[in-house]
C-alpha positions in Angstrom: 6.0 -5.1 20.8 5.1 -9.1 20.6 3.3 -9.7 24.1 2.4 -13.7 24.7 0.8 -14.3 21.4 1.1 -17.8 19.7 2.2 -17.3 16.9 0.2 -20.0 14.1 2.2 -22.5 12.0 1.3 -20.7 8.9 2.7 -17.1 8.5 0.4 -14.4 7.4 0.7 -13.5 3.4 2.1 -10.2 2.5 -0.1 -8.6 0.2 1.5 -5.0 -2.1 -0.2 -2.5 -3.8 0.7 -2.1 -7.8 -0.6 1.1 -9.8 1.6 -0.1 -12.7 4.9 -2.3 -13.8 7.3 -0.2 -12.0 5.3 -0.7 -8.4 4.7 -4.3 -9.6 8.5 -4.5 -10.1 9.1 -3.2 -6.8 6.5 -5.8 -5.1 8.0 -8.6 -6.4 11.4 -7.8 -5.4 11.4 -6.5 -1.8 9.0 -9.8 -0.8 5.3 -9.8 -1.7 3.7 -13.3 -1.4 0.7 -11.8 -3.5 -0.2 -8.3 -5.3 -3.3 -6.0 -5.9 -3.8 -4.2 -8.8 -6.2 -2.7 -11.9 -7.7 -3.6 -15.1 -8.1 0.0 -17.1 -11.5 0.3 -15.6 -13.4 -1.3 -12.6 -10.9 -1.0 -10.1 -10.8 1.7 -7.8 -8.0 3.8 -8.4 -8.0 5.6 -11.3 -5.2 8.1 -10.5 -2.6 5.4 -11.4 -2.1 4.3 -15.1 -3.2 0.7 -14.1 -3.0 -2.1 -16.2 -4.3 -2.6 -19.9 -4.8 -6.2 -21.7 -1.1 -6.9 -22.5 0.1 -5.7 -18.7 -2.1 -7.7 -17.0 -0.8 -10.7 -19.1 2.6 -10.1 -18.2 1.9 -8.7 -14.9 0.1 -12.5 -14.7 3.1 -14.1 -15.8 5.7 -12.1 -14.0 4.3 -12.7 -10.8 3.9 -16.3 -11.5 7.1 -17.0 -12.3 8.8 -15.9 -9.3 6.0 -17.6 -7.0 3.6 -14.1 -6.3 -0.2 -14.4 -6.7 -1.9 -11.5 -8.4 -5.2 -10.2 -7.3 -7.4 -8.2 -9.8 -9.8 -5.5 -8.4 -13.0 -5.5 -9.7 -14.8 -3.8 -6.1 -16.0 -0.3 -7.8 -20.3 -0.3 -7.9 -20.8 -0.5 -11.9 -23.4 1.0 -13.4 -25.5 -0.2 -16.2 -23.7 1.2 -18.7 -20.5 -0.5 -18.0 -21.6 -3.8 -17.2 -21.7 -4.9 -21.0 -17.4 -4.9 -20.9 -18.0 -6.4 -17.6 -17.9 -10.5 -18.8 -15.5 -10.0 -21.6 -13.3 -9.0 -18.8 -14.1 -11.5 -16.4 -13.5 -13.9 -18.8 -10.0 -12.8 -20.1 -9.0 -12.6 -16.7 -9.6 -16.1 -15.9 -8.0 -16.6 -19.6 -4.7 -15.3 -18.2 -5.0 -17.4 -14.8 -5.6 -14.4 -12.3 -5.4 -15.7 -8.8 -9.0 -13.7 -7.7 -10.7 -11.1 -8.1 -11.4 -8.8 -5.1 -15.3 -7.5 -5.6 -18.0 -5.2 -3.9 -21.0 -5.1 -5.6 -23.5 -8.6 -5.3 -23.9 -8.2 -9.3 -20.4 -8.4 -10.1 -19.5 -11.3 -7.9 -22.5 -13.2 -9.3 -21.4 -12.6 -12.9 -17.7 -13.2 -11.8 -18.9 -17.0 -10.6 -20.7 -16.9 -14.2 -17.7 -15.3 -16.7 -14.8 -16.7 -14.9 -15.6 -19.4 -12.7 -12.6 -20.6 -11.6 -11.4 -17.1 -10.4 -11.2 -17.0 -6.6 -13.6 -14.4 -5.3 -12.4 -11.8 -2.4 -15.2 -9.7 -0.7 -13.6 -5.7 -0.4 -13.3 -3.8 2.8 -15.9 -1.8 1.0 -18.2 -4.1 1.4 -18.1 -3.4 5.0 -17.7 -6.5 6.6 -17.5 -6.3 10.6 -19.8 -9.5 11.6 -19.7 -13.3 11.4 -23.1 -13.4 9.8 -21.6 -11.6 6.9 -19.0 -13.4 6.4 -20.9 -16.8 6.5 -23.5 -15.0 3.9 -20.4 -14.2 1.6 -19.2 -17.8 2.5 -22.5 -19.3 0.7 -22.4 -17.1 -1.6 -19.1 -18.3 -2.8 -16.7 -15.8 -1.3 -13.3 -17.2 -0.6 -11.5 -14.8 1.2 -13.5 -11.3 3.6 -11.2 -8.2 3.1 -12.7 -6.7 6.9 -13.4 -3.8 7.3 -11.6 -1.2 9.3 -13.6 -0.1 11.8 -13.3 -3.7 13.6 -10.9 -4.8 16.7 -8.5 -7.9 16.6 -11.0 -9.5 19.4 -13.4 -9.1 17.1 -11.5 -10.6 14.1 -10.8 -13.6 16.8 -14.4 -14.0 17.3 -15.2 -14.0 13.1 -12.5 -16.5 12.9 -14.5 -18.5 15.4 -17.5 -18.4 14.1 -17.2 -19.0 10.0 -15.6 -22.4 7.7 -12.1 -22.8 8.2 -11.1 -22.3 4.6 -12.7 -19.3 4.4 -9.4 -16.4 5.1 -9.5 -13.2 6.5 -7.3 -10.4 5.2 -7.2 -7.3 6.7 -5.0 -3.5 6.0 -1.8 -3.2 7.8 -0.4 -0.3 6.8 -1.2 3.1 4.8 -3.5 5.9 4.5 -6.8 5.6 6.1 -10.2 7.1 4.1 -12.4 9.3 6.7 -14.9 7.3 5.4 -13.1 4.2 6.5 -14.4 1.0 4.7 -15.5 3.4 1.4 -19.0 4.4 0.1 -18.3 7.9 0.7 -20.3 11.0 -1.2 -18.1 14.1 -0.4 -16.0 13.7 -3.4 -19.2 13.6 -5.5 -20.6 16.1 -4.0 -17.5 19.2 -4.0 -16.1 17.6 -7.5 -17.8 15.4 -9.7 -16.0 12.5 -9.2 -17.3 9.5 -7.9 -15.1 7.7 -4.8 -17.0 4.9 -5.8 -15.9 4.3 -9.2 -11.8 5.2 -8.5 -12.2 9.1 -9.1 -11.8 10.3 -5.6 -10.8 13.8 -5.6 -9.1 13.4 -1.6 -11.8 16.3 -0.3 -11.3 14.7 3.3 -7.3 15.9 2.9 -8.8 19.8 1.6 -8.1 23.0 4.5 -11.7 24.0 5.5 -12.9 27.6 6.8 -15.9 28.8 8.3 -17.4 31.6 6.2 -20.3 33.8 7.5 -22.8 34.6 4.8 -22.9 38.2 4.8 -19.1 38.4 4.7 -18.0 35.3 2.4 -14.4 36.8 2.1 -13.7 36.8 5.3 -12.5 33.2 6.4 -12.6 32.2 10.3 -10.3 29.2 11.2 -11.6 26.3 12.8 -9.4 25.8 15.4 -6.9 28.0 16.8 -3.9 27.6 13.8 -3.5 30.2 11.4 -3.4 27.2 8.8 -7.0 26.3 9.1 -8.6 23.1 9.9 -8.0 19.8 8.1 -11.4 18.0 9.4 -11.8 15.1 7.8 -8.2 13.6 7.3 -7.2 10.9 9.3 -4.2 9.7 10.8 -2.4 6.5 8.7 -2.0 2.8 9.7 1.0 0.9 10.8 1.0 -2.2 12.5 4.5 -3.1 12.1 4.7 -3.6 15.9 2.0 -5.7 16.0 1.7 -8.3 13.5 1.9 -11.8 16.4 -1.7 -10.1 17.3 -3.1 -9.7 13.9 -1.7 -12.9 13.1 -2.8 -15.0 16.5 -6.5 -13.2 16.0 -6.5 -15.4 13.1 -5.8 -12.9 10.2 -4.4 -14.5 7.0 -3.2 -11.9 4.4 -1.7 -8.9 5.7 -2.7 -5.8 3.3 -0.6 -3.0 2.6 -3.0 0.3 1.1 -1.0 2.0 -1.5 -1.9 1.4 -5.2 -1.5 5.3 -5.9 1.9 5.5 -3.8 5.5 5.7 -5.7 7.5 3.1 -6.5 10.0 3.8 -3.9 6.6 3.7 -1.3 6.0 -0.3 -2.1 9.4 -1.1 -2.0 10.1 0.3 1.3 6.7 -1.2 3.3 6.6 -4.4 1.4 10.5 -4.9 3.1 9.7 -3.6 6.0 6.9 -6.1 6.5 8.7 -8.4 4.7 11.6 -8.5 7.2 9.1 -8.3 10.2 7.2 -11.0 9.4 10.5 -13.4 8.6 11.8 -12.5 11.7 8.5 -13.0 13.6 8.6 -16.6 13.0 12.6 -17.5 13.0 12.5 -15.8 16.2 9.4 -16.3 18.0 8.7 -14.4 21.1 11.6 -11.7 20.5 11.3 -8.5 19.9 11.6 -6.8 16.4 14.8 -5.4 15.8 14.9 -1.4 16.2 16.1 -1.5 11.8 13.0 -2.8 11.1 10.4 -0.9 13.1 12.5 2.5 11.7 11.6 1.2 8.0 8.2 2.4 8.6 9.1 6.1 9.6 11.9 6.1 6.6 8.4 6.2 4.5 6.7 9.8 3.9 3.3 9.5 6.0 0.6 10.6 8.1 1.3 10.9 12.0 0.9 7.0 12.8 -1.8 4.8 14.6 -2.9 1.4 15.0 -6.5 1.8 13.4 -9.1 0.5 15.5 -7.2 -2.9 16.3 -6.3 -2.2 19.9 -10.2 -0.2 20.6 -11.0 3.3 20.5 -10.9 5.2 17.2 -7.4 6.2 15.3 -8.3 10.2 15.3 -8.1 13.3 12.9 -5.5 15.2 12.0 -7.4 18.4 12.7 -5.1 21.0 12.7 -2.4 19.7 10.7 -2.3 17.4 7.6 1.5 18.0 6.5 3.0 14.5 5.9 6.3 13.2 8.3 9.1 13.5 5.4 12.9 12.2 7.4 14.2 10.5 3.9 14.7 11.2 0.8 14.8 9.4 -2.4 18.1 11.1 -4.0 18.8 7.6 -6.6 18.0 4.6 -8.1 20.8 2.1 -9.1 20.3 0.9 -12.4 24.1 -1.3 -12.5 26.9 -2.2 -10.7 30.3 -3.4 -12.4 33.0 -4.4 -10.1 32.4 -1.6 -8.4 31.5 1.2 -10.2 27.8 1.9 -9.7 25.4 3.4 -12.2 22.6 5.6 -10.4 19.9 7.2 -11.9 19.4 10.6 -10.2 15.6 11.3 -7.8 16.8 14.1 -6.2 19.5 16.8 -5.7 22.8 14.9 -3.6 26.1 16.0 -3.3 29.6 14.1 -3.2 30.7 13.7 0.6 27.0 12.5 1.8 25.7 9.5 3.6 23.8 7.3 1.9 21.1 5.1 3.1 20.8 2.2 0.9 17.4 -0.1 0.9 17.2 -3.4 -1.2 16.3 -6.2 -1.7 16.8 -9.3 0.7 19.2 -7.4 3.0 19.0 -4.8 5.9 19.2 -1.4 5.0 23.1 -0.4 5.0 24.9 3.5 4.8 27.4 4.2 2.4 29.4 7.4 1.5 29.2 9.0 -2.1 32.6 9.4 -1.8 33.6 9.9 -5.2 31.0 10.4 -8.0 30.8 11.4 -11.3 28.7 12.8 -14.1 27.7 11.1 -18.0 31.2 12.7 -19.4 33.1 10.9 -16.4 34.0 14.2 -14.7 34.2 14.3 -11.2 31.2 16.5 -9.4 30.7 18.0 -6.3 26.3 17.5 -6.6 23.8 15.9 -8.9 21.4 19.1 -9.0 19.4 17.5 -12.4 16.6 15.4 -12.6 16.9 12.1 -14.1 20.8 12.6 -14.6 23.4 9.8 -14.8 25.3 9.4 -11.9 28.8 7.4 -12.0 30.0 6.0 -8.2 33.0 3.8 -7.3 32.3 2.3 -3.9 32.8 -1.5 -2.4 29.1 -1.0 -1.0 27.0 -4.9 -2.5 24.8 -2.4 -4.3 22.5 -4.2 -6.3 20.4 -2.9 -9.3 16.6 -1.8 -8.4 18.7 -0.4 -4.9 17.0 3.0 -3.6 19.9 5.4 -2.1 18.1 7.7 0.5 19.1 10.6 2.5 18.5 12.2 5.6 17.2 15.6 5.5 16.4 17.4 8.5 13.1 19.2 9.1 11.2 17.8 6.7 
């Protein structure tokens, strides 16, 4: 769906998530204009390994060498005892030439202006900006960009764009998982487990299965829906806006953000590749519908049922009866080297000689190839690759490059 929307002259930035080096390499290799990541503290995701000081310096240098910007998340709500470490961290980020901080807390924003005045300030989605008055207030405090709340329509975004300064950038999520407390500030994890979601330690209790119990019969569980699996009261659908990029751009969104710092390098590669190809196609062929293979790429990712969030009006909805992922494809190998058609693969999932693989790699549309000839590390012919991380040699005429992901369609997964 493209509709009759006039595309702005400037293509929106594509912003990809990076939880570690491998994910960062995927983001850059597969076409991100910018990445967002965290140091070891002050970021809203503790599950990924994130980046120590040496890793941050490497990330900034690598990204800048490839024309990619780096935004560091400082979007937790730090407690008093954490604040003494913050000035040094902010100053270090400025020293290594980080492009922007993503902040929520007003105290952190003020400290960033004091200790790292050369670094841009982006206001996190957790600040819950849903109107132009709030956007303008942050602008007066020094914000260069607002990451808009997720509970907002494209019409509201268009109105915000019309009532804020031209140099105030607007960013919005375009793809990925959605928290049931959409713009954050959720307390369920803290209450049930002691793990504070507002400090990057969410245990995701919104994804757990729930039953009703009666006080005098605690051993008996009563399902909340007419399904034996129980009820998933809080589990949200995933966001997918790949079919509505012209509308998002026309509303004034200058940066499209993919969610997923805790997800795999393959997820980062596939999502980034899909939206990179979509943006490039739409700006090169204005008014034409997206090719099906670009739309299908988001279906090759593991995901919950998709929705368009609040953008088009209405509500995205929950998944009360089923929290299972849709898994249409499985990554079975990664290409490490291709020497004159002899490809070195690293196994990521069991595959078989004779199978057809779907190849995802940078700069091209996905293509298929047959695994007709495969050998183990001893150069012995094999019928399958059953062992995790085993090295496999594959003879092919397909133009497979290092870093390519090989996928197999698995029916019923």
